[in-house]
All heavy atoms as an XYZ file, in Angstrom:
851
protein
N      12.254      1.065      0.187
C      11.083      1.809      0.264
C      10.319      1.521     -1.183
O      11.003      1.643     -2.190
C      11.107      3.291      0.524
C       9.772      3.887      0.710
S       9.750      5.789      0.985
C      11.305      5.960      2.033
N       9.068      1.290     -1.055
C       8.360      1.017     -2.263
C       7.161      2.119     -2.387
O       6.581      2.442     -1.382
C       7.730     -0.418     -2.269
C       6.683     -0.548     -3.378
C       8.704     -1.431     -2.335
N       7.082      2.651     -3.551
C       5.855      3.521     -3.888
C       4.880      2.975     -4.751
O       5.247      2.376     -5.787
C       6.578      4.874     -4.549
C       5.422      5.971     -4.809
C       5.934      7.195     -5.109
O       6.861      7.606     -4.701
O       5.317      7.737     -6.158
N       3.666      3.023     -4.235
C       2.522      2.471     -5.197
C       1.569      3.631     -5.427
O       1.229      4.413     -4.435
C       1.730      1.304     -4.417
C       0.609      0.724     -5.122
C       2.667     -0.015     -4.025
N       1.266      3.852     -6.635
C       0.283      4.854     -6.931
C      -1.010      4.270     -7.412
O      -1.030      3.381     -8.346
C       0.815      5.706     -8.197
C      -0.089      6.669     -8.786
C      -0.447      7.786     -7.909
C       0.512      7.197    -10.045
N      -2.084      4.606     -6.822
C      -3.438      4.286     -7.231
C      -4.196      5.399     -7.986
O      -4.309      6.506     -7.346
C      -4.260      3.706     -6.082
C      -5.671      3.162     -6.518
C      -3.434      2.487     -5.341
N      -4.521      5.272     -9.128
C      -5.282      6.387     -9.843
C      -6.195      5.633    -10.806
O      -6.021      5.377    -11.941
C      -4.245      7.201    -10.625
C      -4.833      8.500    -11.045
O      -5.978      8.767    -10.693
O      -4.133      9.124    -11.881
N      -7.454      5.409    -10.224
C      -8.588      4.748    -11.080
C      -8.881      3.366    -10.507
O      -8.616      3.145     -9.330
N      -9.289      2.489    -11.441
C      -9.680      1.225    -11.043
C      -8.446      0.314    -11.015
O      -7.517      0.293    -12.042
C     -10.684      0.733    -12.059
C     -11.345     -0.554    -11.717
C     -12.497     -0.950    -12.717
C     -13.197     -2.216    -12.254
N     -14.429     -2.391    -13.066
N      -8.248     -0.602     -9.956
C      -7.293     -1.657     -9.994
C      -7.666     -2.879    -10.661
O      -8.661     -3.405    -10.391
C      -6.814     -1.906     -8.432
C      -5.711     -2.860     -8.448
C      -6.499     -0.639     -7.713
N      -6.863     -3.205    -11.655
C      -7.268     -4.226    -12.501
C      -6.435     -5.466    -12.272
O      -5.444     -5.549    -11.730
C      -7.066     -3.876    -14.150
O      -5.763     -3.720    -14.284
C      -7.828     -2.626    -14.327
N      -6.839     -6.685    -12.870
C      -6.064     -7.987    -12.858
C      -4.809     -7.642    -13.534
O      -3.782     -8.197    -12.982
C      -6.954     -8.978    -13.603
C      -6.385    -10.423    -13.054
O      -6.012    -10.591    -12.019
N      -6.387    -11.169    -14.137
N      -4.707     -6.947    -14.604
C      -3.371     -6.674    -15.284
C      -2.510     -5.932    -14.363
O      -1.134     -6.259    -14.337
C      -3.745     -5.959    -16.586
N      -3.061     -4.964    -13.553
C      -2.324     -4.182    -12.665
C      -1.536     -5.092    -11.592
O      -0.431     -5.091    -11.433
C      -3.105     -3.095    -11.912
C      -3.508     -2.053    -12.812
O      -2.911     -1.760    -13.751
O      -4.683     -1.505    -12.364
N      -2.406     -6.005    -11.170
C      -1.950     -6.991    -10.050
C      -0.844     -7.873    -10.624
O       0.104     -8.265     -9.988
C      -3.058     -7.758     -9.438
C      -3.886     -6.842     -8.590
C      -2.643     -8.954     -8.580
C      -3.234     -6.039     -7.421
N      -1.106     -8.406    -11.841
C      -0.177     -9.279    -12.446
C       1.234     -8.763    -12.787
O       2.113     -9.241    -12.850
C      -0.752     -9.925    -13.748
C      -1.736    -10.870    -13.528
O      -1.943    -11.471    -12.485
N      -2.741    -11.122    -14.561
N       1.237     -7.291    -12.946
C       2.343     -6.505    -13.268
C       3.106     -6.237    -11.940
O       4.378     -6.413    -11.915
C       2.126     -5.321    -13.991
O       3.179     -4.383    -13.995
N       2.393     -5.820    -10.824
C       3.003     -5.327     -9.716
C       3.401     -6.546     -8.739
O       4.560     -6.304     -8.202
C       1.815     -4.469     -8.975
C       1.638     -3.104     -9.661
C       2.443     -4.083     -7.559
C       0.433     -2.395     -9.179
N       2.607     -7.417     -8.527
C       3.034     -8.435     -7.490
C       4.369     -9.146     -7.681
O       5.078     -9.242     -6.842
C       1.887     -9.457     -7.384
C       0.505     -8.954     -6.711
C      -0.423    -10.007     -6.403
C       0.855     -8.029     -5.586
N       4.650     -9.687     -8.917
C       5.945    -10.197     -9.141
C       7.106     -9.221     -8.793
O       8.179     -9.592     -8.388
C       5.973    -10.606    -10.567
C       4.521    -10.787    -10.982
C       3.867     -9.605    -10.160
N       6.993     -8.016     -9.132
C       7.962     -6.994     -8.838
C       8.017     -6.801     -7.386
O       9.187     -6.681     -6.814
C       7.583     -5.653     -9.518
C       7.618     -5.618    -10.943
C       7.242     -4.254    -11.561
O       7.801     -3.251    -11.270
N       6.373     -4.295    -12.518
N       6.920     -6.830     -6.667
C       7.053     -6.654     -5.265
C       7.676     -7.850     -4.532
O       8.440     -7.766     -3.645
C       5.499     -6.498     -4.610
C       4.950     -5.331     -5.069
S       5.521     -3.799     -4.083
C       4.897     -4.102     -2.475
N       7.318     -9.038     -5.060
C       7.923    -10.324     -4.400
C       9.500    -10.284     -4.689
O      10.244    -10.606     -3.871
C       7.279    -11.466     -5.002
C       5.844    -11.758     -4.451
C       5.278    -13.022     -4.882
O       5.617    -13.464     -5.955
O       4.245    -13.441     -4.267
N       9.896     -9.893     -5.824
C      11.255     -9.646     -6.116
C      12.013     -8.709     -5.193
O      13.053     -9.008     -4.680
C      11.550     -9.454     -7.538
C      12.938     -9.417     -8.041
C      13.174     -9.089     -9.431
C      14.598     -8.998     -9.875
N      14.890     -8.529    -11.228
N      11.378     -7.607     -5.008
C      11.958     -6.487     -4.188
C      12.006     -7.071     -2.655
O      12.991     -6.869     -2.064
C      10.997     -5.293     -4.274
C      11.609     -4.148     -3.575
C      12.620     -3.387     -4.078
C      11.087     -3.740     -2.290
C      13.257     -2.213     -3.378
C      11.640     -2.726     -1.691
C      12.787     -1.957     -2.204
N      10.930     -7.704     -2.238
C      10.900     -8.214     -0.922
C      12.108     -9.299     -0.717
O      12.845     -9.342      0.340
C       9.613     -8.871     -0.471
C       8.592     -7.686     -0.350
C       9.740     -9.668      0.830
C       7.101     -8.213     -0.265
N      12.260    -10.131     -1.684
C      13.299    -11.154     -1.512
C      14.652    -10.576     -1.509
O      15.457    -11.085     -0.839
C      13.077    -12.041     -2.815
N      14.897     -9.393     -2.210
C      16.103     -8.762     -2.183
C      16.372     -7.824     -0.910
O      17.441     -7.864     -0.419
C      16.315     -7.838     -3.445
C      16.391     -8.610     -4.637
C      16.291     -7.646     -6.012
O      15.934     -6.623     -5.963
N      16.683     -8.219     -6.982
N      15.357     -7.147     -0.625
C      15.458     -6.178      0.462
C      14.981     -6.647      1.902
O      15.425     -5.927      2.840
C      14.694     -4.958      0.085
C      14.998     -4.384     -1.146
C      16.451     -3.833     -1.178
O      17.010     -3.428     -0.234
N      17.213     -4.046     -2.414
N      14.234     -7.664      1.937
C      13.651     -7.920      3.338
C      12.548     -7.174      3.626
O      11.588     -6.962      2.850
N      12.492     -6.626      4.877
C      11.312     -5.855      5.259
C      11.264     -4.597      4.476
O      12.299     -3.849      4.243
C      11.566     -5.463      6.805
O      11.662     -6.715      7.507
C      10.288     -4.743      7.281
N      10.058     -4.311      4.208
C       9.795     -3.070      3.278
C       8.913     -1.948      3.845
O       7.984     -2.322      4.708
C       9.080     -3.585      2.089
C       8.667     -2.457      1.073
C       9.884     -4.565      1.299
N       9.242     -0.821      3.592
C       8.433      0.328      3.910
C       7.658      0.731      2.561
O       8.273      0.826      1.634
C       9.298      1.519      4.529
C       9.950      1.218      5.771
C      10.886      2.242      6.216
C      11.704      2.037      7.371
N      12.746      2.949      7.597
N       6.568      1.177      2.869
C       5.623      1.525      1.550
C       4.970      2.898      1.755
O       4.441      3.130      2.822
C       4.624      0.400      1.360
C       3.788      0.656      0.067
S       2.706     -0.676     -0.450
C       1.688     -0.897      0.938
N       4.967      3.613      0.624
C       4.184      4.802      0.562
C       3.110      4.531     -0.575
O       3.507      3.953     -1.677
C       4.909      5.990      0.185
C       4.016      7.242      0.283
C       5.801      5.974     -0.957
C       4.728      8.562      0.201
N       1.956      4.607     -0.252
C       0.769      4.439     -1.136
C       0.130      5.749     -1.388
O      -0.490      6.313     -0.475
C      -0.249      3.317     -0.566
C      -1.205      3.001     -1.463
C      -2.128      1.846     -1.056
O      -1.943      1.352      0.124
O      -2.998      1.340     -1.827
N       0.178      6.128     -2.682
C      -0.398      7.413     -2.959
C      -1.673      7.151     -3.744
O      -1.689      6.543     -4.746
C       0.518      8.385     -3.873
C       1.812      8.431     -3.113
C      -0.097      9.569     -4.539
C       3.038      8.976     -3.822
N      -2.882      7.534     -3.122
C      -4.146      7.286     -3.728
C      -4.753      8.531     -4.344
O      -5.291      9.380     -3.561
C      -5.174      6.583     -2.664
C      -6.506      6.241     -3.290
C      -4.494      5.427     -2.058
N      -4.473      8.818     -5.555
C      -5.063      9.917     -6.268
C      -6.636      9.819     -6.426
O      -7.424     10.720     -6.072
C      -4.357     10.235     -7.577
C      -3.030     10.632     -7.443
C      -2.476     11.152     -8.798
C      -1.051     11.649     -8.660
N      -0.466     12.140     -9.999
N      -6.912      8.590     -6.949
C      -8.345      8.332     -7.227
C      -8.469      6.812     -7.079
O      -7.697      6.158     -7.718
C      -8.719      8.670     -8.582
C     -10.107      8.435     -8.898
O     -10.908      8.596     -8.012
O     -10.392      7.652    -10.015
N      -9.464      6.283     -6.392
C      -9.716      4.860     -6.302
C     -11.178      4.584     -6.721
O     -12.072      4.979     -5.981
C      -9.503      4.310     -4.874
C      -9.789      2.866     -4.836
C      -8.970      1.935     -5.386
C     -10.853      2.451     -4.027
C      -9.345      0.603     -5.317
C     -11.199      1.155     -4.037
C     -10.434      0.096     -4.626
N     -11.353      4.005     -7.839
C     -12.657      3.847     -8.347
C     -13.158      2.357     -8.351
O     -14.005      1.973     -9.089
C     -12.777      4.325     -9.716
O     -11.893      3.907    -10.668
N     -12.452      1.670     -7.573
C     -12.793      0.247     -7.353
C     -11.698     -0.707     -7.812
O     -10.596     -0.273     -8.195
N     -12.098     -2.040     -8.009
C     -11.119     -3.000     -8.499
C     -11.961     -4.146     -9.251
O     -13.104     -4.291     -8.901
C     -10.383     -3.431     -7.440
C     -11.195     -4.263     -6.316
C     -11.642     -5.468     -6.325
C     -11.504     -3.429     -5.052
C     -12.310     -6.131     -5.219
C     -12.249     -3.923     -4.083
C     -12.671     -5.290     -4.325
N     -11.267     -4.881     -9.947
C     -11.790     -6.020    -10.729
C     -11.775     -7.127     -9.785
O     -10.782     -7.441     -9.063
C     -11.059     -6.309    -11.925
C     -11.037     -5.352    -13.120
C     -10.253     -5.607    -14.328
O      -9.529     -6.779    -14.264
O     -10.218     -4.971    -15.305
N     -12.926     -7.822     -9.613
C     -12.987     -8.839     -8.689
C     -12.040    -10.066     -9.066
O     -11.485    -10.719     -8.127
C     -14.487     -9.530     -8.778
C     -15.522     -8.729     -8.108
C     -16.878     -9.299     -8.281
C     -15.250     -8.427     -6.663
N     -11.547    -10.149    -10.221
C     -10.659    -11.290    -10.667
C      -9.327    -10.944    -10.123
O      -8.523    -12.050     -9.928
C     -10.480    -11.185    -12.258
O     -10.038    -10.008    -12.644
N      -8.900     -9.810     -9.514
C      -7.615     -9.573     -8.838
C      -7.640     -9.871     -7.489
O      -6.730     -9.853     -6.859
C      -7.122     -8.239     -9.145
C      -7.981     -7.017     -8.787
S      -8.144     -6.505     -7.092
C      -6.597     -6.212     -6.559
N      -8.805     -9.947     -6.875
C      -8.875     -9.986     -5.375
C      -8.367    -11.183     -4.758
O      -7.602    -11.112     -3.787
C     -10.467     -9.994     -4.991
C     -10.686     -9.591     -3.560
C     -10.195     -8.288     -3.083
C     -12.278     -9.619     -3.314
N      -8.489    -12.300     -5.391
C      -7.794    -13.525     -4.743
C      -6.306    -13.407     -4.731
O      -5.637    -13.865     -3.742
N      -5.733    -12.906     -5.823
C      -4.201    -12.772     -5.877
C      -3.715    -11.776     -4.867
O      -2.736    -11.960     -4.170
C      -3.905    -12.373     -7.296
C      -4.122    -13.359     -8.359
C      -3.842    -12.798     -9.829
C      -4.348    -13.778    -10.886
N      -4.105    -13.195    -12.155
N      -4.462    -10.577     -4.805
C      -4.038     -9.675     -3.830
C      -4.180    -10.115     -2.388
O      -3.243     -9.756     -1.588
C      -4.959     -8.336     -4.122
N      -5.315    -10.797     -2.022
C      -5.407    -11.291     -0.657
C      -4.209    -12.384     -0.397
O      -3.688    -12.394      0.769
C      -6.794    -11.933     -0.497
C      -7.822    -10.884     -0.413
C      -6.852    -12.839      0.897
C      -9.251    -11.264     -0.537
N      -4.007    -13.286     -1.331
C      -3.025    -14.212     -1.165
C      -1.615    -13.499     -0.788
O      -0.842    -13.896      0.033
C      -2.737    -15.193     -2.260
C      -1.789    -16.285     -2.080
C      -1.711    -17.309     -3.234
C      -0.615    -18.358     -3.077
N       0.413    -18.186     -2.201
N      -1.306    -12.548     -1.789
C      -0.030    -11.699     -1.606
C       0.024    -11.147     -0.146
O       1.007    -11.220      0.554
C      -0.028    -10.858     -2.671
C       1.242     -9.843     -2.486
C       2.448    -10.271     -2.998
C       1.204     -8.654     -1.729
C       3.677     -9.574     -2.830
C       2.379     -7.916     -1.670
C       3.555     -8.276     -2.220
N      -1.067    -10.516      0.204
C      -1.117     -9.865      1.527
C      -0.890    -10.819      2.688
O       0.029    -10.552      3.645
C      -2.489     -9.167      1.802
C      -2.637     -7.952      0.835
O      -1.636     -7.533      0.304
O      -3.747     -7.450      0.748
N      -1.476    -12.023      2.656
C      -1.393    -13.005      3.702
C       0.188    -13.595      3.627
O       0.745    -13.714      4.651
C      -2.438    -14.129      3.453
C      -3.797    -13.644      3.852
C      -1.974    -15.370      4.415
C      -4.802    -14.604      3.455
N       0.643    -13.855      2.477
C       1.938    -14.324      2.357
C       3.059    -13.453      2.834
O       4.076    -13.831      3.265
C       2.245    -14.884      0.890
C       1.520    -16.143      0.493
O       0.856    -16.715      1.359
O       1.574    -16.253     -0.735
N       2.903    -12.099      2.717
C       3.833    -11.123      2.916
C       3.436    -10.176      3.963
O       4.115     -9.104      4.214
C       4.151    -10.272      1.696
C       4.677    -11.186      0.618
N       5.876    -11.581      0.633
C       4.208    -11.716     -0.573
C       6.246    -12.443     -0.336
N       5.008    -12.502     -1.192
N       2.678    -10.475      4.841
C       1.971     -9.636      5.909
C       3.138     -9.204      6.823
O       3.230     -8.061      7.220
C       1.018    -10.327      6.780
C       0.180     -9.593      7.765
C      -0.548     -8.474      7.021
C      -0.655    -10.540      8.469
N       4.205    -10.075      7.001
C       5.221     -9.688      8.029
C       6.408     -8.992      7.251
O       7.467     -8.635      7.903
C       5.773    -10.918      8.711
C       4.811    -11.537      9.612
C       5.286    -12.658     10.365
C       4.231    -13.240     11.343
N       4.708    -14.356     12.156
N       6.259     -8.886      5.864
C       7.281     -8.305      5.214
C       7.236     -6.778      5.083
O       8.156     -6.090      4.576
C       7.431     -8.859      3.818
C       7.827    -10.328      3.770
O       8.606    -10.695      4.672
O       7.187    -11.147      2.994
N       6.183     -6.116      5.667
C       5.985     -4.793      5.663
C       6.066     -4.147      6.922
O       5.254     -4.625      7.846
C       4.640     -4.300      4.878
C       4.663     -4.634      3.466
C       4.299     -5.873      3.051
C       4.965     -3.640      2.450
C       4.251     -6.241      1.649
C       4.996     -4.001      1.142
C       4.677     -5.247      0.751
N       6.817     -3.149      7.236
C       7.031     -2.630      8.598
C       6.133     -1.313      8.883
O       5.569     -1.085      9.798
C       8.448     -2.417      9.033
O       8.993     -1.438      8.061
N       6.132     -0.420      7.652
C       5.587      0.795      7.793
C       4.854      1.173      6.468
O       5.355      0.776      5.362
C       6.547      1.927      8.019
C       7.304      1.732      9.308
N       8.332      0.890      9.552
C       7.135      2.532     10.434
C       8.747      1.058     10.756
N       8.055      1.901     11.394
N       3.677      1.799      6.653
C       2.943      2.194      5.389
C       2.386      3.608      5.586
O       1.815      3.903      6.549
C       1.828      1.194      5.083
S       0.917      1.642      3.561
N       2.829      4.616      4.654
C       2.259      5.803      4.670
C       1.265      5.862      3.571
O       1.562      5.625      2.509
C       3.348      6.943      4.452
N      -0.107      6.253      3.931
C      -1.090      6.300      2.916
C      -1.207      7.809      2.564
O      -1.564      8.558      3.567
C      -2.312      5.803      3.345
C      -3.456      5.897      2.358
C      -2.069      4.155      3.604
N      -1.149      8.313      1.406
C      -1.224      9.613      0.962
C      -2.381      9.803      0.149
O      -2.498      9.256     -0.946
C      -0.036     10.229      0.276
C      -0.144     11.711     -0.019
C       1.292      9.994      1.234
N      -3.430     10.579      0.681
C      -4.687     10.696     -0.146
C      -5.499     11.829      0.452
O      -5.402     12.293      1.457
C      -5.471      9.400     -0.024
O      -6.660      9.529     -0.934
C      -5.967      9.052      1.373
N      -6.373     12.398     -0.509
C      -7.395     13.311     -0.062
C      -8.767     12.779     -0.119
O      -9.679     13.452      0.253
C      -7.330     14.547     -0.983
C      -6.140     15.513     -0.765
O      -5.567     15.398      0.356
O      -5.777     16.195     -1.705
N      -8.876     11.339     -0.443
C     -10.105     10.813     -0.423
C     -10.496     10.545      1.014
O      -9.749      9.865      1.813
C      -9.946      9.449     -1.190
O      -9.621      9.638     -2.403
N     -11.749     11.096      1.279
C     -12.174     11.114      2.762
C     -12.473      9.767      3.408
O     -12.328      9.561      4.628
N     -12.818      8.742      2.722
C     -13.247      7.439      3.215
C     -12.022      6.576      3.465
O     -12.138      5.585      4.208
C     -14.249      6.831      2.382
C     -13.783      6.351      1.021
C     -13.882      7.160     -0.117
C     -13.255      5.144      0.646
N     -13.337      6.435     -1.130
C     -12.892      5.272     -0.693
C     -12.917      3.938      1.338
C     -12.363      4.230     -1.424
C     -12.286      2.944      0.667
C     -12.046      3.035     -0.664
N     -10.908      6.834      2.696
C      -9.669      5.848      2.783
C      -9.058      5.766      4.185
O      -8.747      4.842      4.671
C      -8.828      6.114      1.630
C      -9.465      5.814      0.302
C      -7.411      5.365      1.865
C      -8.628      6.051     -0.929
N      -8.970      6.946      4.732
C      -8.369      7.110      6.103
C      -9.031      6.275      7.078
O      -8.373      5.417      7.721
N     -10.339      6.559      7.298
C     -11.047      5.679      8.358
C     -11.062      4.287      8.028
O     -10.907      3.437      8.921
C     -12.505      6.304      8.226
C     -12.393      7.602      7.628
C     -11.164      7.575      6.767
N     -11.130      3.809      6.658
C     -10.939      2.357      6.387
C      -9.669      1.838      6.608
O      -9.447      0.815      7.337
C     -11.332      2.207      4.918
C     -11.034      0.825      4.390
C     -12.098     -0.182      4.690
C      -9.956      0.397      3.713
C     -11.843     -1.439      4.295
C      -9.734     -0.870      3.308
C     -10.735     -1.887      3.593
N      -8.627      2.591      6.387
C      -7.175      2.129      6.652
C      -6.996      1.978      8.252
O      -6.391      0.972      8.707
C      -6.171      3.051      6.024
N      -7.505      2.947      9.044
C      -7.373      2.987     10.444
C      -8.098      1.828     11.037
O      -7.603      1.029     12.013
C      -7.757      4.250     11.062
C      -6.551      5.226     10.883
C      -6.910      6.549     11.602
N      -7.997      7.401     11.054
C      -7.893      8.343     10.012
N      -6.700      8.351      9.473
N      -8.936      8.983      9.572
N      -9.309      1.423     10.419
C     -10.103      0.317     10.881
C      -9.438     -1.022     10.804
O      -9.531     -1.810     11.710
C     -11.479      0.261     10.207
N      -8.670     -1.215      9.667
C      -8.012     -2.449      9.476
C      -6.649     -2.619     10.047
O      -6.008     -3.597     10.161
C      -8.010     -2.875      7.965
C      -7.179     -1.959      7.158
C      -9.345     -2.980      7.356
C      -6.797     -2.534      5.800
N      -6.046     -1.455     10.276
C      -4.568     -1.432     10.829
C      -4.393     -2.181     12.054
O      -3.369     -2.827     12.301
C      -4.079     -0.140     10.899
O      -4.751      0.655     11.970
N      -5.361     -2.354     13.084
C      -5.052     -3.133     14.246
C      -4.890     -4.616     13.920
O      -4.263     -5.428     14.623
C      -6.263     -3.001     15.103
C      -6.907     -1.678     14.736
C      -6.587     -1.627     13.231
N      -5.412     -5.090     12.679
C      -5.219     -6.505     12.293
C      -4.031     -6.799     11.592
O      -3.693     -7.874     11.192
C      -6.466     -6.957     11.442
C      -7.922     -6.645     12.125
C      -8.588     -5.654     11.980
C      -8.238     -7.513     13.151
C      -9.778     -5.303     12.553
C      -9.406     -7.308     13.901
C     -10.234     -6.147     13.509
N      -3.169     -5.799     11.294
C      -2.070     -5.938     10.569
C      -0.847     -5.550     11.416
O      -0.971     -4.799     12.344
C      -2.056     -4.851      9.347
C      -3.186     -4.890      8.511
C      -3.156     -3.771      7.499
C      -3.307     -6.227      7.724
N       0.283     -6.284     11.115
C       1.422     -5.941     11.929
C       2.300     -5.011     11.306
O       3.483     -5.174     10.790
C       2.230     -7.368     12.083
C       3.415     -7.082     13.086
O       3.384     -6.313     13.941
N       4.371     -7.978     12.875
N       1.686     -3.724     11.195
C       2.323     -2.655     10.433
C       2.056     -1.286     11.076
O       0.871     -1.194     11.519
C       1.805     -2.701      8.906
C       2.761     -1.855      8.038
C       0.486     -2.438      8.763
C       2.478     -1.937      6.568
N       2.972     -0.455     10.966
C       2.787      1.014     11.391
C       2.220      1.694     10.281
O       2.789      1.901      9.266
C       4.009      1.599     11.951
C       4.528      0.971     13.290
C       5.585      1.735     13.932
O       5.628      2.958     13.881
N       6.514      1.067     14.529
N       1.034      2.279     10.355
C       0.237      2.957      9.443
C      -0.012      4.462      9.833
O      -0.334      4.645     10.948
C      -1.060      2.188      9.222
C      -1.956      2.888      8.150
C      -1.473      2.436      6.764
C      -3.414      2.555      8.315
N       0.311      5.274      8.853
C      -0.059      6.752      8.986
C      -0.537      7.313      7.837
O      -0.226      7.153      6.750
C       1.295      7.414      9.462
C       1.020      8.773     10.085
C       2.241      9.298     10.761
C       2.098     10.608     11.324
N       3.248     11.314     11.972
N      -1.496      8.246      8.070
C      -2.377      8.786      7.022
C      -1.757     10.220      6.679
O      -1.442     11.000      7.784
C      -3.778      8.982      7.262
C      -4.482      7.664      7.544
S      -4.329      6.513      6.141
C      -5.167      7.374      4.933
N      -1.606     10.580      5.454
C      -1.258     11.932      5.077
C      -2.075     12.644      3.972
O      -2.574     11.777      3.199
C       0.118     11.888      4.562
C       1.139     11.574      5.593
C       1.512     10.140      5.804
C       1.840     12.377      6.469
C       2.477      9.670      6.755
C       2.858     12.127      7.416
C       3.118     10.648      7.476
N      -2.259     13.922      3.950
C      -2.939     14.539      2.748
C      -2.003     14.571      1.695
O      -0.699     14.488      1.733
C      -3.421     15.931      3.305
C      -4.348     15.963      4.437
C      -5.800     15.697      3.707
C      -6.726     15.858      4.946
N      -8.068     15.360      4.436
N      -2.496     14.904      0.530
C      -1.776     14.849     -0.706
C      -0.514     15.953     -0.558
O       0.505     15.691     -0.998
C      -2.433     15.114     -1.993
C      -3.423     13.923     -2.395
S      -2.571     12.494     -2.700
C      -2.253     12.656     -4.433
N      -0.779     17.087      0.032
C       0.129     18.133      0.043
C       1.235     17.703      1.129
O       2.231     18.472      1.256
C      -0.538     19.526      0.348
C      -0.993     19.576      1.848
C      -2.593     19.140      1.850
O      -3.105     18.731      0.897
O      -3.096     19.499      3.006
N       1.029     16.582      1.880
C       1.931     16.157      2.883
C       2.833     15.002      2.430
O       3.510     14.321      3.213
C       1.218     15.800      4.113
C       0.436     16.827      4.861
C      -0.264     16.375      5.935
O      -1.170     15.428      5.807
N      -0.144     16.903      7.150
N       2.911     14.834      1.077
C       3.665     13.679      0.620
C       5.120     13.758      1.104
O       5.711     12.688      1.551
C       3.664     13.694     -0.985
C       4.539     12.547     -1.505
C       4.557     12.450     -3.022
C       5.530     11.337     -3.553
N       5.637     11.402     -4.916
N       5.769     14.823      1.195
C       7.261     14.937      1.585
C       7.212     14.522      3.079
O       8.122     13.953      3.541
C       7.724     16.356      1.397
C       9.337     16.446      1.720
C      10.065     15.417      0.955
O       9.945     15.290     -0.303
N      10.794     14.528      1.579
N       6.261     14.892      3.924
C       6.222     14.509      5.281
C       6.126     13.067      5.461
O       6.617     12.418      6.309
C       5.122     15.275      6.078
C       5.347     16.645      6.261
C       4.009     17.387      6.747
O       3.488     16.782      7.773
O       3.589     18.422      6.404
N       5.386     12.459      4.519
C       5.128     10.933      4.560
C       6.439     10.363      4.242
O       6.818      9.414      4.866
C       4.039     10.563      3.527
N       7.141     10.746      3.208
C       8.461     10.204      2.885
C       9.462     10.409      4.066
O      10.222      9.417      4.388
C       8.992     10.875      1.470
C       8.315     10.581      0.363
C       8.726     11.489     -0.757
C       8.539      9.077     -0.043
N       9.447     11.623      4.731
C      10.344     11.865      5.841
C       9.976     10.927      7.002
O      10.930     10.371      7.649
C      10.197     13.306      6.309
C      10.759     14.236      5.331
O      11.442     13.787      4.458
O      10.412     15.492      5.393
N       8.627     10.531      7.151
C       8.191      9.773      8.288
C       8.854      8.296      8.029
O       9.300      7.599      8.923
C       6.725      9.743      8.462
C       6.210      8.760      9.500
C       6.406      8.895     10.839
C       5.618      7.527      9.173
N       5.692      7.714     11.388
C       5.333      6.935     10.367
C       5.284      6.871      8.028
C       4.587      5.770     10.567
C       4.547      5.665      8.085
C       4.285      5.078      9.350
N       8.723      7.873      6.733
C       9.211      6.590      6.370
C      10.692      6.541      6.533
O      11.268      5.455      7.062
C       8.799      6.171      5.041
C       7.267      5.934      4.972
C       7.050      5.755      3.286
C       6.864      4.606      5.508
N      11.463      7.393      6.098
C      12.773      7.395      6.230
C      13.391      7.437      7.565
O      14.399      6.817      7.933
C      13.460      8.697      5.424
C      13.355      8.541      3.997
C      13.775      9.828      3.219
C      13.415      9.712      1.753
N      13.859     11.018      1.183
N      12.607      8.048      8.480
C      13.113      8.233      9.895
C      12.674      6.957     10.693
O      13.352      6.635     11.748
C      12.428      9.349     10.652
N      11.803      6.114     10.172
C      11.184      4.967     10.871
C      12.324      3.835     10.842
O      13.039      3.707      9.977
C       9.923      4.382     10.275
């Protein structure tokens, strides 16, 4: 299981730090379950977009489940809108439900 925390603007430096670690983890573990905790999302640097999209395309089949934990009102509908295009089980949780999200991933 991988935990990703988003708190603010996602930068090119963030992507350059995270993606190699994720690729190494996937190579070692195979299929991955992810919990994404979104405290605050204030956008992203355009320079990171190409790398992030390439990673997503290259590793689309490497993620089986994703729990998104957030109190941001627009993230849930956005995530549900794109989930049919992904081969991943996605479930939304409120911030106070983080333990439930972890339990869901562990049981999956």
